[in-house]
N, C-alpha and C positions, 0 to 999 in steps of 0.2 A: 383933602386930608382924609383919610379911612380912621375909624376909631372903632375900638371893641370894649363891649361890656361884660363883666364878670357879676355872678349874682352868687352870692354866697349864703346858704342856711346853715347856720348853726344851732346848736341847742337850744339859746337864750336870745339871739340876735339875727335879724334878716340884713344883709349888707349889698351894697352895689357899688361898683367902681367902673369908672371909666378909663381906658388907658389910648395913648397913642402907638403906632405901630414900632416903637423902641421902648414900649414897655413903661414909659413915663405916666404915672397915675395922674389924673388930671383934676379928679375930683371922685367924692365919696359919699353915700348917704347910707345912714342906717337906722335902725328902729327895732325896739325889744319886743318880744313876742310872747305872750303869756304861756306859762307851763301852767297846766292843769293838774292838780293831784286828787282825784275823786277818792283814792284810798291811800294809805300808806304803801309806798313801792311802786304806785301805779302814778307814770308823769307821761301826760298826754298834752296835744295841743288842737286847737281848731282849725282843721284843714280850710276853711273858707276864710277864716282870718289870715292864715298864712298866707294863702293867696294874694290877698288884699295887701299884706305887707310887702311881698315881691313887687306888685304893681307900684305901690307907692315908692319904694326906695328907687325903682326904675323912673319913674317920673320926677321923682326928686334929683337924682343926679344928673339927668337932663337939663332940668331947670336950673341948676346949681352952677354948673359948666357952661349952660348956654349952646351947649353942640347942638345943632339939628339931627333929629331923627333920620333924615335922609343922608348924612354921614356916617351911620352907625352900619359897619359892614358885617356885623355879626355880633352875636350874645351867646355865652356860656353858663351854665348853672352848675353849680357844685354844692353840696350839703352834707351833712352829718351821714354815715353809715348806720347801718343796723336799724332798728325800729322798723317802724310799720305804717305804710300809708295806702289805704284801701279805696278804689274807685268802684262803685256799685253798679249793678245790673239797670239800677232805675236812674243812672246818669248823674247820680252826685256820690259825693263822699260816703262810704259807709257807715263811719263811725270817725269820731276824734282820731288823728293820728296819733301812733305811739312814739315818744321819743326815746334815743338811745340808751338814755338813763334808767330807763323802766327796768323793774325785776320781777314782775308779777309771776314769771315763767322760770322762776327758778329750781322748783321742785322737777318739772319735765327734764331740765339739764341733769340735775342729781340722777334721775332714773335712769335716763340714757347711758349716764357714765357707769353705773352699777350694773347694768345689764348687758352691758357690751356694744349698744348701739354707736355710741359714739366712736369707738373703734373701728367699726365698719364704715362709719361715716367718713371718717379721716382717710381712710383707703381712697375715698373717690373724691374728695373735696379739699384734702390736704389741711383741714382745718378743725382745730377743737370746737365745740358747739358753745355758744354764748348765751346767757340767760335773754339778751335783748336782740337777739338776731330775729328775723323773721321767721324762721321755720319754728323756732322756741314759742313766738306769739302766735302765730298761727294755730299751733296744736291747742295752745290755752284758749284759743278762741273758739274753737271748734266744741271744745268741750263746756266752755262757758257762756258763750254768747252764740249758739247754734244758728239763728235767725241772720245775724251779721254775715257768720261765715257761707251762709247759702246764700247772699248778697253779692260776692265777691267777683267783679269783672276783672278788674284788673289788680296784682299784687306790685305795687310800686314801693320804690326806696324814695326816700326825701327828695331827692332834686327831679329826679324822674317824675314825681307827680307835678312838679312845679314846670318842667318841661312841656308835660301833657295839656297844662291848661294855657302854657304858651302857643301851642302849636295845633292842638286836637289829635295829634299822634302819638300812641302809647308805645314807647322804645324802654328797653332796659339797656342801660349802659354797662358795659362788661366790668370796668374796675369796681364797680358799685354790687353788682350782682353775682362776681365771684368771690367778692368778700362776706356775702350774707348765707354761704352755707347752699345755696341753691343750685351750683353748678360743679360739674365734674371738672377738677383743674386739668385733667389729662387729656380728654376731648375738647376743652374750651366751650362746653355747651351746656344747656339742662340736662339733667339726669332724673329720669321719673323713680330710678331705682331709690335715689337719694330721697325722694320726696315720700315714698312709700316706707322707709326706714323710721322716718318722723311720723307716719300714720297720717299723712295730708296728702298723698296721692291725686286726690280728685282737685286740686288746686293748679294743675299743671297746666291748663288750658288758658290760668289767668296770667301767666307769665309770660310778660311782652316780648316782642322779637329784639334780639339782641344787636346793639349798634358800639361802635368805636368812640373813644371821647373826643377824636377830631373829625367825625364825619358830620355833614348836615343831617340832623334826625328830624327835621320840619321846618315849618317857616311860622312867623307870628302871623296869627288869624286877626281878621278885622275886629273881632270881638276883643279879643286882645288887646290889639293895639289902641283899641278905644280906652280902654282901662289903665294902660300902664305908659302910653305915650310913646312907642316905638312905631315906626312905620310898618303897615302890613306887608307881608313877604320878607322881612328882615331874617337872615339864616340863624337857625339856633341850633349848636352843635349838641353833641352828647354830652359832654360835661364829665365831671369827676366825681367819686368818693372823694369828700374834701381833702383825704390825707393824699392821696394823689395829687390833687391840685396843689397843694402846698410843697408837696416833692418836687413837682414840674417848674413852679415858680422860685423854688431854692434851689435849682439846678442839680437835685440830686438824682442824676442819670447815669452814675459811676458806680460800681460796688464799693469803693474806697471812702464813701461819705455816709454819714449816719445822719438821717433826719429825724428832729425831734419838733413836735407841736405841743405846746403847752396852751390849751385851751379848754374848754369843757373838758374835754378827754387827754390824758397823757398818751400821745401817741410817740411811737418809738419803732423805726423801720429802715431797712437800707434795701437796695435791689441787687439780685443776684440771677444767672442763667439759671438755676436750677433751684427748685423748691426745696425746702429743707423737711425732710420727709421720716426722721426718728421721731417726731413728736415733742421735739424738745422747746420748740416755740408756738407760740398761740394760733398763728395763722399764716398762711400762703394765700396769695390771689394776684390775679393777673395785673401786671402794671400796665401802663398808658403807651409805654414802649413797648412793643409785641414781643422784643427779645429778652424781656427780664420779668422775673417775677418779683413781687413786692413781700418781704419778709417783715411781719409786722409783730411787736408785743405792744398792747394798749390795754387802757381802762379808763372809766370816768373818773380821774383822781386827780386832773391837774388844776388851772388856774382857775376853774369855776368854783373852787374853794375858796379862794381869794376874794373872787366876786361876792359870795355869799357874807365872807366876813366884812367887806366895805358896805354893803347894804343893810345887813342885818344889825352888826355892833357898832358901825359908826355913824349913824343918822345925822349928828349933830356937826360932826366933822365934814362930811358931805354937804351939808347945807351951809354951812360957814365957807368952804372952799367955792362953792357955787356963788355966793354972795360975792366974795372978794376976786372971783374970776380967776381963780386956782385950780387945780386938778387934785383931786383927792388921792387918786393912784400917786402922782408925783410926792405927795405929802405922805405916805404910806413908804414909798421907796425912801424917804429921807428918815424915817423910822428905824427901818431894816438897817440902814447905814449905821445908822447913830448908835444902836445896841452893839453891832460889831460880832464878828466871826467868834471870838474867844469867849462870848457870854454865854452862860449857861440858859438855854430857853427849855420851855416844855417840848417835848416829844408831842409833835402834830400826825396824826394818822389821816390823811386826807379821803376819807372815804364818805362824805357826806352824799354823795350820789351814787357811788358805787364802791367795790373794793378789787383789789386783783389778789386776794388772798383767800378770802373765804365769801361766799354770796351773801352772806349776812352780817358782814363785818360793819360797825359803824365808825364814825368819826370821834377821834378823843383829843384833849391835851392831858398828856401825862406827866406830873414833875412840876406842877404849879406849886409855888409859895407865896407868900404875903409881898414879896419884893416884885413880882412881875406884873407889869402894865401891858397896855394894848400894844405899846410897840414892841414888848418882848413876844407878845402871841402873833404879831404881824412877822416877826422873824422865824419864829416856830411854823407859820405857815409856807413861808417861802422855802423855808429848808425842808419840810416834809414832803411837798410838791415835788422838789429836785430829788429827793430821796427815792421818792417813788419811781419817777423818771430812771433813776439810777439802777433800781430792782428789775423794771423791763429789759433797761439797756445791758445788762449784766448777762443776760439770756441770750440777747442778738450776739454780743461781743463772742460767745462762747461758740458760734457757728460760723464766725468770720476766720478766713485763712490768715490774715493780718489785721492788727489795729487799723481803726479808720484814721486819717489823715485830719480829718476835722468832723465836727458837729454842726449842722446847718439849724439854726434854731427859728421857729416862729411860732407865733400866738400871742397870748399875753405878757409872758415872761420876755420875749425878744424886745419888747416897749421898755423894758426896764434895763437901765445899765448895770444897776446894783445885782438885780437877778440873774442878767446874761453872765455877768462875773461868777456868781455863785455856781451855777451850771458849769462853767469852765473849771471850775475849783472842785467842785463834787466829782465831776467827770475825770477830772485831769487831763482834758482834751481841749483844742483849740475850739471856740465857738464863733461861727459866722453865722451873719443875719441879712435877709433880705431887706433891700432899700424900700421897696414899696410897702404901704400900711397894711393893705388888704391882700396878704399872699395868695389865699385860695381865690379870691376874685382873678388876680394875675394870670392864676393857671387857668382858669376858664377863658381870659382875653387871648392868652397863647394859643390854646385851642382853636379858637373862632379863627384868630390870626392864619392858621394853617388852611384850615378849612374855607378860608375865603380867597386862599391862592396868593395872601402877603408872604407866605414862605412855605418852602418845599417840604418840610417835615417838622415835627415836633422838634427835634434835635437843633435844628436850625433856628426856629423860633425861640427856643430856650437861650441860644447863645446870644440872639441879638437883643432880647425883651428882658432878660434877668440881670440885675445886679447886685452885688454881694458886697457886705461891708469888708472892712480889715478884721481880720481874726481878733477875737479877745482870748489872750493867753491865760492858760492857768498859772496859778500861786503855787510854785512847788511847797512854799513854807506852810499852805494852808491843808496840803493833802493831811497831814496827820490829826488835826483836829476834826475835819470832816469825816475820815476814817472812823472815828472814835464815835462821833454822832450817827453816823449809818447804823455803826454796829448796835448802839443803843436802839435805833429806829427798829432793827430787825428783831431784837431780843423783845421790845415792846410787843409787836407782831406776835411773837412766839407766846410770851406770855397770857396774851389775851385771847388765844385762839380757842379756850372752851367755853367761852363765854357768850359768843355770838348767837348760836342757836338757842339758848335759854333767852336772851334777849328777844329774838325775833319771835319766839313763841308769844310772850307777852304784848309786843306790838300787835300781832295778830288779834289775841284775845281782847285788845283793848279798841280794836279798830272797828 
């Protein structure tokens, strides 16, 4: 029997899962990785700690399942897109990695938007520039950390750094780099003109050679094998930008499906044969299946907000759940269901880490009164996150020739029946979920199975290795109440719009 491992590097958690050739998840292992916040709006991670975490979860899943490393036919890695992970000319990380929720470079993006640079960029990359993309972070680094900038040997995305540590081979996988504003989508290659527009032309030589998601991009070295428990020489595939990995695992390889990923980021996407070039969507990138582009609307505004709520505001409930052998997230699900759809709960803007309406917008509860409890706030958070996904989805729907037949949902919300039903009711579309607990890792395993010759194409592997749930149907009777709540959500954003820059100025003054 041959097995395939998927590694998933999220914003806060590193996970490994192992699958058989039919996509059955045989075991998983995860660990949290520390987010470092040296200043407000700066969000980083120690790159050596990150590498150690990847090795630990691979070793952990092998030990947990008892599967021999000799039987692992391939491994794939996915990770959050955007952010910045730099390898130095001195053979070690240049500095801490920068996570995709970082906002330090927002002034560069504002300037590029104001002076026409973004319009020129869009003509080449088919993307609006985001504060957390490597191009903005590199421009910031050039101005603020010139010694670090001068030491750059390779510019990596998250998972490409991990693959480099596994194999010693520097490669840039196209689904990730095409979503980083580093590539010309028309030529499907790097473009020095783009780099010059950002003022960072000198990093052109630090961009690693491109590879596909499902091609072998190197083999596990002896050093890495000793650390992670894999066999030396195990094939490592290019892997994915995690939103591609989840789309692959969800079977979103047809234009009539909408993919939503409710993790740290609110990811909303679909595939089509041509990019959207009128500027009405945030991003076009190259999809894992070469005949498609991935059309994306996203922001760091999803289930990570609920994780913050649970960790920061429910410490004793978490402790009690652990002591009793329960699950705090099951408890919160029960609270949300208990409060009910028709109850008035505060409007929650899920902007703890970032925003999709203003670069400096912050998270708030609006409309609290003395009758509200943490149960009401839990429903506020669930609803606010669902509304934020709808905000993105409406932009995508405006570019589709017809309404999608279903939403394929993965991430934290997909593990909650009450939240999955809420997504169906808010969007008024059927919602289907993936059977595998770790969708990103499954996408990587699918790519590894193709590279190992198990299947002849990604399409065939997806057909054989994915299992989709029965659809959760929307309740038409809830449409009116959710439409009213969504309208209030939008009005709250509108009313607060003039506050954010003034608040940011105070944040920076006091930091």
